[in-house]
C-alpha positions, 0 to 999 in steps of 0.5 A, spaced: 303 404 056 307 410 059 309 409 066 308 415 071 314 418 074 312 419 082 313 426 084 318 428 089 317 433 094 323 437 096 325 436 104 323 443 107 329 446 110 328 449 117 330 456 115 325 456 109 319 454 114 321 459 119 322 465 114 315 463 111 311 462 118 314 469 120 312 472 114 305 470 115 305 472 122 308 479 120 302 480 114 297 477 119 299 482 124 297 488 119 290 486 119 290 484 127 292 491 128 288 495 123 282 491 126 284 493 133 284 500 131 277 500 128 274 496 134 277 501 139 274 507 135 267 504 134 266 502 141 269 509 144 265 513 138 258 510 140 256 514 145 258 520 141 253 519 136 247 520 141 250 525 144 247 533 144 249 539 147 247 537 154 251 531 155 257 534 151 259 541 152 263 541 145 257 540 141 253 546 145 254 550 139 253 545 133 247 541 137 249 534 134 255 530 132 253 530 125 252 538 125 259 538 129 263 534 124 261 536 117 265 542 117 271 538 119 270 533 114 269 539 109 275 542 111 280 536 111 278 534 104 278 541 102 285 543 104 288 536 102 285 537 095 288 544 095 295 541 097 294 536 092 292 540 086 299 545 087 304 539 089 302 534 084 304 538 077 310 540 081 312 533 083 311 530 076 316 536 073 321 535 078 321 527 078 322 528 070 327 533 071 331 528 075 330 522 071 331 524 064 334 531 064 338 533 069 346 531 069 347 525 073 351 528 079 346 534 079 340 528 079 343 525 085 344 531 089 337 533 088 335 526 089 338 526 096 335 533 097 328 531 096 329 525 100 331 529 106 325 534 105 321 528 106 324 527 113 323 534 116 318 534 122 311 537 121 312 542 127 318 545 123 314 546 117 308 549 121 313 554 124 316 556 117 308 557 115 306 561 121 313 565 122 315 566 114 310 564 109 304 567 112 307 574 113 310 574 107 304 572 103 299 576 106 300 582 101 299 577 095 292 576 098 290 583 099 292 584 092 288 578 090 282 580 094 282 587 091 283 585 084 280 579 083 275 579 089 269 578 084 271 571 084 268 567 089 274 563 092 278 570 092 272 574 095 274 578 102 275 580 107 282 579 107 285 576 113 290 580 116 295 575 119 295 571 112 293 564 116 288 562 111 286 555 109 290 557 102 296 558 107 295 551 110 294 548 103 301 551 101 304 548 107 301 541 106 303 541 099 310 543 101 310 537 106 307 532 101 311 534 095 317 530 097 313 524 097 310 524 091 316 526 087 320 520 090 315 515 088 314 518 081 322 519 080 323 511 081 317 510 077 320 514 071 326 511 072 323 504 071 320 506 064 322 501 059 329 503 056 327 500 049 320 504 049 324 510 050 330 509 045 324 506 040 321 513 040 327 517 039 329 513 034 323 514 030 324 522 031 321 524 037 323 529 041 325 528 048 318 531 051 315 527 045 318 521 048 316 522 055 309 523 053 309 517 049 313 512 053 314 514 060 308 518 062 303 512 060 308 507 063 308 511 070 300 513 070 298 508 075 304 509 079 303 517 079 296 515 081 299 511 087 303 517 089 298 522 089 293 518 093 299 517 098 300 524 098 293 526 099 293 521 105 299 524 108 295 531 107 288 528 110 292 526 116 297 532 118 296 535 125 301 539 127 302 544 121 295 545 120 294 546 127 299 551 128 298 555 121 290 555 120 286 560 124 280 556 124 273 558 126 269 551 124 265 554 118 264 551 111 266 556 106 270 556 100 273 562 100 281 562 101 283 568 103 279 570 109 280 569 117 274 565 117 276 558 115 274 551 116 278 546 121 281 539 119 279 533 123 286 532 125 288 539 127 281 539 131 283 533 135 290 536 137 287 542 139 281 540 143 283 533 146 288 536 152 281 539 155 276 534 153 273 530 159 267 525 159 263 525 153 267 530 149 273 525 149 268 520 145 266 526 140 273 527 139 274 519 138 268 519 133 271 524 129 277 520 129 273 514 126 270 519 121 278 521 119 279 513 119 274 512 114 275 517 109 283 515 109 280 508 108 276 510 102 281 514 099 286 508 099 281 504 096 279 509 091 286 509 089 287 502 089 281 501 084 284 506 079 291 503 079 288 496 078 283 499 073 289 502 069 294 497 070 292 494 063 293 500 059 300 501 062 306 502 057 309 496 060 304 492 057 
C-alpha cells in the first residue's frame, strides 16, 4: 500500500494578499465604471426616443430621433472607414521599415517620432487641417472633379474651401497612424527569430521572409491595431468639428461642400446651446456612439480569437 503524502499549503504572505485583492478591485472597477456609464446613457436617453419636433427643437427638421441620428451614424462610420483605409497600409509599411529594414539608430529615431506623434493633441491636428491641409488640397479636389467627376465618389460640385469629408478623413488618418504603427512595430519585433532565419536560410528574400514569417505571425495583432485606430477615429471630436463643413446629410460624395457630420462632432457643436429635451437627444446620440464603439471592439475581439490558431507563432 502506498501512503498518501499530505499536501502542504504555502502560508499566504501579507504582500501577496494585498496585491491580489488590489488587482481584483482594479479589474472590477473597470466593469463598474462601464456599467455606470451605460446606465447613465440609457436613463438619460429614454426621453429622446419618444421626442419629436415639438418637444425638442433639435429634431424639428428631422421629425424623429432616428431620422436625426441616422445621418450622424453614417458620417461617423464613413469618415472612420476612410481614415482607416488610408492609414492602415501606410502604418504597416512604416512598422516593417522600422522593425526589419532601417538601421538601428534610424529605427530608434523613427520610433521616438512615431510615439511623439501619438501624443499631439487633437486640436492641433484640427488647426493644421483647417489652416494648412484644406487650402492646400482644394486644387487637387478641383482637378479630381473636372477629370474624374464621372466616378460617384468624386462627383461635384467641388467645395471651394476644401473642408470636406475626405479632408476630415485625412486628418483622422494622420491621427490614428501613430497608434497603428506603434502597435504593429512591437508585434513585428516579436516575430520568432527562428522562423525568419529559417526562411532566409532556404533562400527567401527579405520580403518573402516577411510574407512567410512576420505577417502571418502579426495578423491578429494587425487586426487589433487597426480596430484600436478605428475606435479612435470613431470617437474623435475636436479635429472633425474644426475641419468638417457638415450639413447633416447622407452622401457618399467626398469632395462637395455638403457632408455628413459625425456623432462626436455634432455633440461638441450642439451641446453648449442645448436645453431641456435637446440635451437628452444629444445624450442618446452618445449612447449610439457607445454602442457602435462596443460593437467595433467586439468584432475585433472575435476576429483576433478566430485567427489566433492560424498565427505564425503556433
